[in-house]
N, C-alpha and C positions, 0 to 999 in steps of 0.2 A: 549253444556256446561255441565260439570260434576256437580253432586250434592256434595256440600262440607260437609263432615262429620267431625265435630269438636270434636275430641277425647278429647281435653282438657276440654270440658264441662262436661264429665262424672266424677263423684266423685270429683267434684271441691273442692280444698282445701286439698285433701288427699296427694298431692305431698309435701306439707310443712311438714307434719308429717313424711312421708317416708324419706324425705331428711335428717331430723335430725337423724333418726334412722340409716341410712347407711352412713352418712357423705359426701353427695354430694349436689350440688345445686338443688333447687326446679325444675329447668328446666330439668336437667338430670333425676331426680326422676320421673317427668311426662313422659319422654320418656320411662323409664323402665316400669311404670305402663301401658302405652299404649301397651306394648309388653307382657303383662300378668305376669310381674315379680312383686311379691307382698311381698316377705320376704327377709331378709338380706342375707340368704344363696344363694337364687336364684340370687340376685343382684351381689354377689361376684363372683359366677361362670360365670355370663354373662359378667361382666366387666373385669374379669381377668381369662379367660379360661385357664385351664391346662390339659395336656394330662392325668395326674393322676386322673382327675375327671371322666374319662370314667368308666362305670359300669362294674362290674365283672360278666360275663355270667355264671360262675360256680354256682353263688348264685341262678340262676333262671332256669337253664336247668338241671334237674337231670340225663338225659341220656348223658350229655356231656362227662363225664369221660369215660363212656363205649365206646363212639364213638372214643375218643382219644386212648384208649387201642387197639381198633380194627385197627386204622390207624398205630399205632406203630408196631403192629404184621404184618400188611400188608407190611410195609416197608422192613421187613426181608424176605419176600417171593418173588416169581417171578411174583406176580400178579400186575396188572396195575391199576392206578387211572384214571378214565375218567371224565373230567369236562364237564358238559352239560350246555351251557350258552344261552345267548339271543343276538339278533342282533343290539340292540341299544347301545348307549354309556355307559349306566349303565351296561348292560350285557357284553359288550366288556371289560370294565375296570375290572369288577368282575372276568371274565374268566382269564384275564391277571395276576392279582395279585395272584389268586389261583394257576395258572400254574407256575408262576415265583417262588413263595415262596415254594410250595411243591417240585418243582424240585431242588431248592437250598438246601432244607432240606433232600434230599436223596430219594424221592419217584420217581417211574417211572410213568410219567404223560403224558397224551395227552388230547386234548380238541375237542369238537364238538359243532358247533353252527348251528342250522337249517337255511335254506334259507327262508327269510321272505315271498317271493311270492310263492314258491313251497311247502313249508312245514308248514309255519305259526309259531305262537308263542308256545313255551312250549314243554313239553314232550308229544310226540305222538308215538304210537307204530311203525309207519312207520319210524319215525326219529330215534327211539331207535335201530331198526334193522339195519338201515343204519350205525349208529355210531358204533355199535358192530361189524359189518362186516368189518369195517376199522381198528379195534383195537382188537388184540388178547389178551387173558389172562386178561380180565378186571375183577377185584375182587370188585371194589367199584366205583359207579357212584356218583359224587357230583354235585348237581344242584346249579347254581348261577342265581339269578334273575328270578327264575321260580320253579315250582314243587309243590307249596302248594295245588294246585287243581288237582294234577295228581295221585289220589289215585289208580285208576285202572292200570295205567302204571307202577307205583312203585310196585304194587303187581305182575305184569308181570315180572319185572326185578328180584325181589327176588325169584320168583318161578324158574327162570332160572339161579340161582346161583350168581347173582350180588347184593351185598349189596348196600344200598342207604343212603346217607346223603342229606337232603334238606336244602339249605340255600336260603331263599327267603324273600322278604319284602312285598309281596302282601297280601291283607286281606284274611284270611281263610274263608271258607264257614261254619260258625257255628261250629258244632262238627265233621264235615266231614274232619278230619285231616288224611293225609296219614299215613299208618303204615310203618315207616322206622326206620333204626337204630337210626337216630336223625333227628328231625324236628326243625331246628334252625331258628325261625321266631320271630321277636320282638313283634308281636301281641299276642304271647302265653305266658303263665306262669307268667302273671303280670310283664313282663319286664318293667322297668320304662319309657322307651322312645321307642315307636313303630314306629316312622316316619322316619326310615332310608331308604337309597337307597339300592339296591341289593349289590352294591360294599361295602357299609358300613357294611352290614350283613356279607359278605364274609371276610372283614377285621377283624371284631370282632371274627369270628370263628378262623381265623389264629392267632390272638393275643392270644386267649385261648390255641390253640395248641402249640404256642411258649412257653407260660408259663408252659405248661404241660411237654414239653421235654427240657426245658432250653435254648430256642432260643429267641433272641430279635428281634421282628418284625420290630422295627424302624431302625435296621441296614441293612434292605433289601432295595435295590435301588428303588427309585421311588414310594414307597408305598403310602405316603401321597399325592403325586401329582395325582396318579391314583384314590385314594378315592375321592379327590376333584373334579376331572374331571367327574366321574360318578355321584356324588351327585348333582353337578350343572347341569349336562346334563339331569338328571331326574327331575329337578326343585323341589327338596325336600326342606322343610322348614328349615331355618337356625337357629335352636334353639338347645339347649342341646348338645347331642353328635355330631350332624351334624355341629353345630357351631364350636365346638372344632376342629374337624378334618379338616374342610374347612379353618379355620383361619390359622392353622399351615401348611396346604397344599399350600395355596396361597403364603405364604412366600417362599416356595420351588420353586415356578414357576419362580422367578427371576433368579435362577441358578439351573435349574432342573438336576436331576441325569440321567434321561433317554434321550438318544440321540433323540428318536422319538419326545418327547415333546419339546425338545430344538429346533429341526428342525421346528416343527409346529409353535412355537412362532415366530421364525424368518420369516417364510413364511407369516404369517398374519401381520407382522410389529409391533409386541409387544416387540421386543428384545431391543429397546431403552428405554422402559418404566422403570421408577424407582418404579412404583407401578403397579401391575397387579391385577385388582379387579374382582369381580364375573361377571360383565357384559362383561368384556374382554373375559373371558373364555366361557360364555354362547353364545355370539353372534359371536365370531371369531373362536374358536377352536372346540367346541363340534359339530357344524353343519358339519364340515368336516369329523369327525369320524363317525357321524351318516349317512352321505350321502351314503357311499358305501353299507350299509345294506339295503338301500331302493331299490336297484337294483340287488344285487348279494350276494354271500357269503362274509363274513367279514374277512376272513383269513388275507388279506393284512393289515387291520387296526390293528389286533392283532400283526402281524409281526412288524409293525411300532413301537408298544409299547414294543416289546421284543428285537429288534435289538440293537446291540452295534456298528453297522457299519454305519458311516456317509453317505457314498455313497448310501447304500441301503435305508437309511432313506429318502434321497433326492428323490430317484425314487418313493418310496411309497407315499411320500407327494404329488408328482405331480399327481399320480393316484387318490388320495383322492380329490385333487383340481378339477380334471376332472369330477369326480362323483358329486362333489358339484355344478359345473356349470350345469350339467345335471339335478340335483335336482331342481335348481332354474328355469330352463326352464319348467320342468314338473309342478312345483308349479304354475307358471304363467298360463299354459294351463288349469289346473283344476280350478284355481280360476276364470278365465274368464268365463268358462262354468257355474260354480256355481252362479256367479253374474247374468248371463242371466236367469238361472232357478229361481232365487229369484223373478223375475217379476210375476211368477205364484203362489207364496206363499203368504199367508195372515200373513205376519210376524208381522204386528202391532197388530193382534188379538190373537196371540198364544204365549205361554211361551216357545216354543221349535221349532226348525226347523229341518226337515229331508229332505235331498236331495239325491236322488238315480238316477244315470244315467248309463244305460247299456254300454255306450261308455267308461266309466271309468273301464277299465279292470285291469289285473294284473300289468301292467306298472305303473298305478296310485297308487297302493297299498301303496307304501312307502311314499307318500306325503299327504294322506288324512287327517291325524292328523294335519299336518302343516297348510293346507288350512282351516280346521275347526277352528283352533286357530286364524287365521287371521280374519275369519268371526265373531268369538266371540268378538275379539278386536274391530271390526268395528260396530257391532250391539248390543253388550252386552246382548246376549241371547244365551242359549246353542244351539250348532249346532252338527248335526250328518251327516256325509257324507258316502254314501255307494257305493261300487263298485261290479261289477259282477264277480263271479268266479264259472264257471260251473252252477249248479242248485242253488247256494247260492248267497246271498248278504252279503257282509262283511262290517260292519260299524266301523268307528272311530268317537268317540264323545269327545267334549271338552265343559267344563262348565264354569260358572261364580262363583264367590266366595260365593254367597248366597245359592247355592244348592249343593246337594250331588248326583252326577250322578250315582255312584255305587248303592246307595239305589234305585234310580229311575229305573235303568235297572233290578235290582233284582226283583222288583215288576212286571216286564214284562217277567220274565224268562220262563213262559209257552209257549211263542211264539218263544223262541230262541233255537238254537242248542247248543251254548255255549256262555259264556261271562266272562269278567274279567276286572280288572282295579282298579282305585282309586276314591277318591271323585271328582276330577276335570277332570279325563280322563278315558275313558272306550273304550272297543272294544267288539263287539259281531257279531254273524252270525245267519242267519235264511234262510229258504228256500225262493227263489224268489217268489214263488206262494203265500206265506203268507204275503208278504210285505205290500200290500195295507191295509189289515185288521189290521196288526200290527201298521201301521202309524196312522190310525184313533184312535186306542186304546191308543197309546203312547201320542199323542197330547192331547187327552181327559184327560189322567192321569196327564200330566204336568200342564194343565190348572186348574185342581182340586187341586193338591198338592201345586202348587206355586201361587195360586190365589192372595194371599196377599203379595207376594214377589215383592218388587220394583226393577225392572231391570234397572232403570236409572243409567247411568255410574256415578261412585262415585270416589272421591279422599279423602283420609283420611289425615286430618291435625293434626299434633301432638301437636302443641303449637302455641300460639300467642306471637309474640315478637315485640318489638319496634325498630325503626330505630337506637336508641342509642345502642342497643345490638350488632349491626354489624358495629358500627363506629370503625375506625382503632384503637383508644385508648382502646376500650373495648373488641375487638373481640378475643384476644388471649385465654382467659380462655374459652370462648364459643366454639371455634374451638377445643381446647384440649379435652373438654368433648365429643364433637361429634366424635372425633377420637377414642373413646373407643367403638363405636357402630358397626363398620364393623366386619365381612363381611355382606353385605346386600343381601337380597333375600327374598323369601316367608317366612312370619312369622317375618321377621325383615327387613321391607322395609326401604329405605332411608327416614329419617324424612323430613316432609314438614312443613313449618312454614307460618303462616298467619301474614301479616303486614297490619294493617288497615289504611285507609285514607291517601294513598300516591298519589303522582303525578309522571307522566313520565316527567322528566325535560329535557331529552336529549336522542336521540337514533341515532345510526350510524351503517350502514350495514357493515358487515365484509365479504369480498370476494364475490364470486358469488353465494353462497348458501343462505339459509334462516336464517342465523345466524346474530344476532344483539348485539351490545354492548349498554347497557342502563344505564342511571343515574336516580335514583329515589330520590324524596324528600318528605318532609312532607307538610301538607296543608298550612303552613305558608310560603313555598317557599324555605326552607333550603334544600340544595342538599347534598346527601350522597356521599362521595368520593369513596366508594367501588364500582367497576364496576360490573354490573350484565349482564348475557348473556341470550339470548332467542333463541330457535330453533323452527321453525315451526309456528311462529306468523308472519303474513303478515304485510308489512309496513303500509298499509291502516289502520290496526287495531290500530297501534300506533298513527297515525294522528287523528283518530276519537275517541280515548279514552276520557272518561269523565274527568272532573277536579279532582275528588277525587275517588281513586280506592282502593279496598282491593285486595291484591295480594297473590299468593302462591309462596313461595321461596323454592328451593331445593339446598342443598349445597353438593358438591362432591369433595372429595380429589383426586387429580390426580398427576401424576409424569412422567417426561420425561427427559432423558439425565442428570440424577443426581439431577434434581430439583424436589421438592415436593411443591404443592400449593393447595389451596382450590379455587374452582370456584363456583360462585353463579348463579343459573339458575332461571329465571322467567318462571313458568309453565303456569299460566293463571291468569286472573283477572276478577273482576266484579265491577260494580259500588258500591261505598262504602255504606255500610248499614247505617252508621251514621257518623257524624263528632262529635268527642268527645266534649261534651258541655263545658268542662273546657278549651278547646283549642280554644280561640277566635282568628280568623284570624286578624292579625294586618293590619290596613290600610297601603297600600303600600306607604312608604315614599321614598324609594330609590330603584332603579333598576340598576343592573350592566349589561351593554349591550355590549356583545362581537361582534365586527363587522366582517362581511365577508370581506369587504374592505371599503375604505374611501368614496366611492360613496353612501354608506348607510346613511351617515350623512345628505345628502340633503333630502332623503325620511323621515328621522326622524323629521327634522325641519318642513317639509310640514305637517306631521301628527299633530305636536304640534299646528301649525297655524290653521289647519282645525278645531281644537277643541276650537279655540278662546282663547288660553292660551298665556300669555306673558312669555317670557323666557330670560335668560341671558346665554351666552356661556363663560365658564371658560376654558381658554387654554393658555399655555405659549406663550408669545409674539413671540417667535421664530417660532411659527406655523401660523403667520398671513397670510403667502402665501397660506395656505391650506384652508382658510375660505373665503367665500364670504359675511360673516357677521361680524359685530363688535364683537370683543372678549375682555375679560378682563383677565388679568393675575392672577394666584393664589396669587402672591405677592401683587397685587393691591386690591384683594378681602379682604385682612386682614383689610383694612381701610374703606371698603365700607359697607353701611347699605342696606341690601336687602329688597325690597318691599315684603310685605306679599303675598303668593300664587304664586309668580313668580317662574317658573320652572328653576332650575339650570341644565344646560347641561355641565357636567365636562369632558373635553377631556383628552386623554392620562392618564387615571386613573392608568396605570401600574407604573407610577412614584411613587405611594404610596409604592411600594415594595422596593424603594430605602430608606435606613435608614434615610438619612439626610432629604429627602423630607417628609417622613412620620412624622418625629419628628416635622417638622415645620407646617404641615398642617392637620394632623389627628385630633388634638383637635379642630381645626377650623371647620372641617366637622361635628363633633359631635354636634357643637352648632347651626348649620344651621337647621332651622325648615321648610324650604321650601322643596318641593319635588325635588329630585335630580336624574338625569339620568347620571350615570357614563359610559363613553365610553372607550373601550380598544381594542387593536389589538392583545392581547395575544392569542396564539394558544395552548400552552402546558397545558394540563389538570391540572397538579399539580400546575402550576403557577396561573391558573384561580381560583382554589379553595383557594390557599393561599391569593389571593387578596380579594376574597369573605369573608374569615374569618377575615382578617385584617380590612376591612371596616364594618364588621358586617352586611352584606347584604345577605338576604335569597332569594331574588327574582332575578334570573339570566335569562338572555336571551342568549342562546348559539346557534350559527349558525347550521342549519340542514345539511349543506354541507360544506365541506372544502377539500382542496387538498394540497398535499405537492409537491412543484415544483421540477423539476430537477435542478441541480446546476453544473455550470462549473466555475472553478477558473482559469481565465487567467490574474490575476494580474501580472504586470511587464513583460508582453509578449513582445518579441522582434520583433514580426511580426504583430503588432497591425493593420496597414493599410490593410494588406492582410486578417487578421481576419475579419475586417469590411466589406470587399468586399463580403464575403460569405453571409451577411445578406441583401444585396441589393435586393429590390423587395420582401422581405419577410415580414411577419406580425411581425413587430418589433417596440419597443418604447425605448427611451433613457432617462436615468437620467443624468444630471438634465434638466428638462423641466417642463411644467405644470403637475399637478397631472393627471394621465390617467383617462379616463372615462369608460374604459372597460378592459377586460383581453386580453393580447396579447400572441402570441406564444412565443416570445422572449422579455425579458426585460433586457436591457444591462445598467449596471452602467459604464458610461464613466468617472465619477469622484467618489471619495469615498464619500458615504453618511455621513452626519455630526453626526448623532445620531443613536443608535440602534433602537429606536422607529421609526425613519424615514425609516431606512432600512426595517423594518417589514411592514410598510405601503405600500411602493412601491412594495415590493416582492409579495404582494397579487394580483398584476396585471400581473404577468408573469407565464406562464406554465414552462418556462425555464429561470432561473436566471443566468446571466453571468456577472462576474466581469472582466472588460476590462480597467483597469486604471493602470498607471505606477507611478513611484516615483515622477515624476514632477507634477502629478495631486494632490498629497497631499498638495503641495504648494497652489494650488487653493483653496482646502478645508479649510486649516488653515486661508487663507485670508478671506474666506467667513464667517468663525466663527467670526473673528474680526469685519467684516462689520455688521453682525447681532447683535453682542453684543453691538454695539454703541447705539442702540435704546432701550436697556433694562435697567430696574432699577438695582441699584447696586447689591442687593442680588440675583436677578434673573440672572444678568450678570455673577456673580461669579459661580453660579450653572451651567449655560449653558456652560461656557468655560471649566469648569472641566469635565463635562460629555462628551462634544464633543471631547476634547483632549484625554480623556481615550479611546473613541471608535475609533478614528483615529489611535491611537497607536496600539490598538488591530488589526485593519485591516492591519497594516504594518507587524505585527509579527505572526498573527494567522495561524494555519494550516487550510487547506481546510475543514477538518472535523469539526473543531471548529466553523467555519463560518456557515457551513450547519446546524449545530445543532440549530442555531437560527431560522431556517426556518421551522422546523418540530415539 
């Protein structure tokens, strides 16, 4: 169970003031405050992001103009621009946009990305020599997603006549900045927003270049899609400039300019989506682009993002899929070994875990970070996984929100050959012979640094809302405000809401997976009509849930085949902290009991008898054949004085949905002070809730299982006798006869049922419902109506005849689909 962090308890009341200041609801103001937005300008930029809000790098990088002049001069010469990138999705997309734009704007360009397993990350002298040997006349090397820590390598390049521009988003090492023509890094020069991806930095550089030479970056194909892909793939926070770029980029994903991205979207099954959100990209698209770099050179991934040929894109997508399958297999292998190794680790006593296995060689290098992330998710403690390469151990580390891994590793730099990374993800290498000493010192440091840090899994809850907030009549404004918050991701997580003191009124499994549709209500028994879904909560948990629960709700906008809609997800619950004192649970006066089938009535009567209670059954007289008890008609009840405390069992409560019946008896029901159990055979959810609202009943009993029968319409069949022969010896029951006592495989109507309610009652006893009556059988049914009507009071008789005649007329003329709609 995660620890609930109630963000709405911080600076309580501040949202009211902020809401008035910026002209939004207190709830939306609270959501903004929770995201660190505290003034009107920030709020405006967040709620209404515009491309024009991006910062102008010329104001912060004094060497930028000099670099632009050099580039313009280079374009007129015979010298080439070499882009040096990285093998992850951020580096691949950054390389792609740099190559595509510079080529389109007239530069002679090529690119080089090192092999992850053979060369490793970043500028290394070996990789530089290899890149230069493959490219003649290089006058300028531009790094993307790397270079900020390559002071020595950049010095080597410049001594050998190659100028360098560094575009990188990694954190610089203090004052140890490379001496290059330009170091374009958002952590430098007090740039307003340092947390961009490598592709975002490359984009800002190209935007500045375009402004300098009179070119519009936004007219270049696929620019915003590529920036979005790299930013989401590197899991950068979605605030400020990242938010702007990703918001507009995601809109492009619905109809992308790039053939490669369009093909990927189709391959992963997102082409029918009306909305493509950040999770769609992160979980479906970026792993495929990342996968190839985990095993070999990434040229095919870049070709996919550059090609305009549909057939080539299809072939390249297949290759990426192949590597993605291989990645999943390798992840599973490494994960299983890691889980086995954990048995030897004192994970409960330490604030960090280091796992090194010599069997994890070069082949595992591309998945170590993935497995580390999986283990962090499972244990909520930082994990470092190490693999062997020659005399070295190379580690990938992933952290939790509460700690800074980069600072942690920096404190251990005296043990390391090299290191780098961010707050939440780092990589480093050390000599294998030093590993044991390093591990002891690293664990000791972690336990000291993070002694007071609580690593309990946490979930941040943005606000507490009432059930009324998500009622159908109130929900429009609420959802329209939530719709201003995407795109969601780090720094702008999907909002989560707490609803206190609820009950699980109903749950139903959907399909074969662990997905359930749920109805929740308040402690008085009132049920919310809005359906809520859950994934990953077991059925037993629903059955064993306590009476009053506090729940966490997440709301997600989704879209498919032209429709857009909001889905509500139950994430977890706990026993309610308190039942609000002002809300006194009413003594249950009435229950609305929806029957699985008619046989339940006998069980219900037995329960009432066991408790020594007296009762009276109110049911229309035309139902006397379905009761083994004395009944009283609603029309008779109007003149009858009920004994105090006698329980009223009111049958066929769905008749209240008939306007004439409701007009006659609803006022009568309101005057009855006795406990009432209303019985109904309704199956449709909206009809059930309409009946509940009409009767003003909050306490519902809904069947936990229900099925929709198959349906065959053989009315007016010319081969009736032959049809009947098919059912000889089979599990079959026929109407009209006595009411069945169990469910049969086939339930056949040999005569038209007299009423819709009767049809519904009988149909609950058949897995397959078959109508096998002809025109002559309607004569029987009309005669039966007259026969029953003889025993009814005048008002009841008139009502019965009208309803029966209307239904029989319906059965004569209705289409099969109209009849079947009554059964589901």
